[in-house]
C-alpha positions, -999 to +999 in steps of 0.1 A: +042-197+557+062-169+574+040-144+556+008-160+570+021-158+606+032-122+601-001-110+587-020-126+615+004-111+641+000-076+626-037-080+625-039-089+661-058-121+651-052-141+682-061-130+717-037-123+745-048-155+763-038-175+733-005-157+729+003-163+765+001-201+759+026-197+730+052-183+754+057-217+771+094-225+765+099-256+744+063-260+733+056-260+695+024-251+676+012-255+640-009-229+622-040-246+606-069-231+586-102-250+591-130-254+566-148-221+575-115-201+570-107-197+607-071-199+616-061-221+646-029-228+665-026-265+673-001-278+699+023-301+681+051-324+692+079-334+668+096-365+684+128-369+665+148-401+668+180-411+650+185-447+638+222-455+634+218-492+625+195-521+626+215-541+652+226-514+677+193-510+696+185-477+680+160-493+656+135-497+684+127-469+708+099-454+730+079-423+721+056-406+746+024-391+732+011-365+756-021-360+736-050-383+729-046-415+708-043-407+671-031-422+637+007-417+633+021-389+611+058-390+604+089-379+585+117-403+575+149-389+563+178-411+549+211-400+564+246-404+550+264-435+560+300-439+572+329-459+558+338-489+580+360-483+610+388-504+596+388-485+563+423-482+548+416-445+542+408-436+578+428-411+598+436-418+635+431-386+655+439-402+689+452-437+696+456-435+734+490-451+732+508-423+751+500-409+785+507-373+774+484-373+743+457-352+760+476-325+778+450-298+785+429-307+815+401-289+834+371-296+856+343-280+875+346-276+913+342-308+931+352-330+901+384-350+897+392-369+866+418-389+847+426-400+812+452-427+807+463-454+784+449-488+794+450-525+784+423-534+809+395-532+782+406-533+746+383-536+716+407-524+688+444-518+686+470-521+714+454-499+740+423-480+750+418-446+767+404-450+802+385-418+810+373-417+846+358-390+868+346-387+904+320-361+915+316-349+951+287-326+942+250-330+950+238-325+914+244-336+879+239-301+866+273-284+859+293-316+868+318-316+839+354-325+832+376-320+801+407-336+785+419-320+753+444-330+726+459-299+709+470-302+673+501-281+666+502-275+637+465-279+628+454-310+610+437-312+576+407-335+578+389-319+548+382-352+530+367-367+562+331-363+573+327-384+604+343-398+636+343-435+644+349-448+680+342-478+702+331-469+737+329-492+767+302-478+789+294-482+826+257-474+822+256-446+848+240-420+825+269-395+821+273-376+789+305-379+768+311-351+743+336-356+715+342-320+704+363-308+675+375-272+673+391-247+650+412-217+661+398-181+663+416-169+631+395-193+611+362-185+630+361-205+662+337-235+660+328-260+687+316-291+669+295-310+695+289-347+694+272-362+724+270-398+736+248-407+766+265-435+785+233-454+794+248-487+782+273-512+795+300-529+775+313-520+741+292-501+716+303-485+683+294-449+674+295-431+641+295-393+647+289-373+615+304-338+614+273-325+595+251-338+624+265-318+653+244-319+686+240-281+689+203-284+697+211-301+730+238-276+740+214-257+763+205-288+782+238-288+801+261-264+818+294-260+800+326-240+808+324-221+775+299-198+758+294-184+723+262-194+706+277-185+672+306-210+678+282-238+688+252-233+665+264-215+634+302-214+628+312-242+604+341-264+614+371-255+592+382-290+585+414-279+568+424-264+602+415-288+630+431-274+662+418-297+689+399-328+700+382-323+733+367-351+755+342-338+779+323-355+806+291-339+818+260-348+838+282-368+861+262-387+888+263-370+922+288-384+947+298-412+924+325-423+900+324-432+863+348-449+839+346-453+802+371-469+778+376-455+742+391-472+712+413-451+689+393-423+675+393-422+637+383-397+611+362-415+584+346-406+550+309-407+544+289-421+515+255-417+500+235-449+504+200-461+496+174-473+521+148-495+504+112-499+516+115-482+550+088-492+575+074-483+609+057-506+633+037-496+664+018-522+685+020-548+657+006-523+632+031-519+603+032-495+574+057-498+546+068-471+521+076-488+488+103-463+477+141-461+477+154-433+498+189-419+489+208-401+516+193-366+520+159-376+507+129-379+529+092-390+531+064-369+547+034-391+557+001-375+569-023-402+557-027-430+532-037-404+506-011-378+516+024-392+514+052-375+494+088-382+486+112-352+486+148-349+473+176-335+495+169-299+483+132-301+494+117-305+460+088-330+457+097-361+437+065-381+437+034-392+456+039-424+475+012-451+481+021-467+514+013-504+521-001-520+552-020-502+579-016-468+596-003-474+631-021-457+660-001-439+687-018-444+720-018-418+747+013-422+768+043-444+759+045-463+726+073-486+713+083-479+677+104-501+654+121-491+622+133-514+594+145-511+559+168-527+532+202-511+529+235-510+511+258-539+521+287-531+545+271-498+556+250-491+586+216-478+575+211-444+592+179-423+593+160-398+614+124-407+621+102-379+634+068-388+648+043-359+648+014-357+672-012-330+677-033-318+706-066-298+706-065-263+691-059-234+715-090-218+727-097-182+738 
């Protein structure tokens, strides 16, 4: 695939007017060869959504199709699941029982914040952490605050793959970043895990270390840089040096407050998702396969559906059941269902793929 792009580039195959359209930041295109051998670049959107359970509201979501109505194309990948929050093998990284647990504090200009032990809202344990902030600025951009727990000496979490935490939200749309760090001598890494607080009341979150939110890093203004540390450097789990709680995207001239249960390190487990299905506007398609964590389905049509293993090797052709849903132009409500392993939340990424008209000269 890379070779095709490079040969066409070197040959000057596409005009300057077409290449100008490729420079639009954030837009994606797919290289397609039509029947007469002509190569075309087709505007393509990959709308990725993460399902973290069938009863936490992530199994239903809205997708915006900016192109004309079209049959759905998609990818479904089964993710690793997390041991229960109350697992006997969990490790508490922060219990919020002491006022001096998070000693390193910082904030952007115009932001005040506080993190304290509280019994006002308690979901698990004896106390919660009440994390609050007030912004006097006129914009959400760059409105951040930080409270950090420093581990001296470093902590070994090598056998753990995820964080588990209950969060009591206020629904004001702020971003909460639970960030793990390692010290410079072990290659500094900032392991980003974002929670958008667009909900009210208690909600449980499983944050997998292998699923860091680096792709969203550039959407916000942070007090640190270092693309290598955010995007590439692996977290050295034998040498965890810090747990940082960041607020960002704080509402202008307003206050926020969230409560956090004890934050635990948890193990992950491979599970199996049975007969995953997608429904749009009462049209439902079922994939009669068992997806183990890491495996994925690619669906282009009823005659072109394949199952791949976690290394990307094709396992088999799949014959879907039901009808192919249509994605209307504009907003579409999508629902995901599957059978899953008992006692574990089924987790998957669902990517809906839509195409526009080929670029013209």
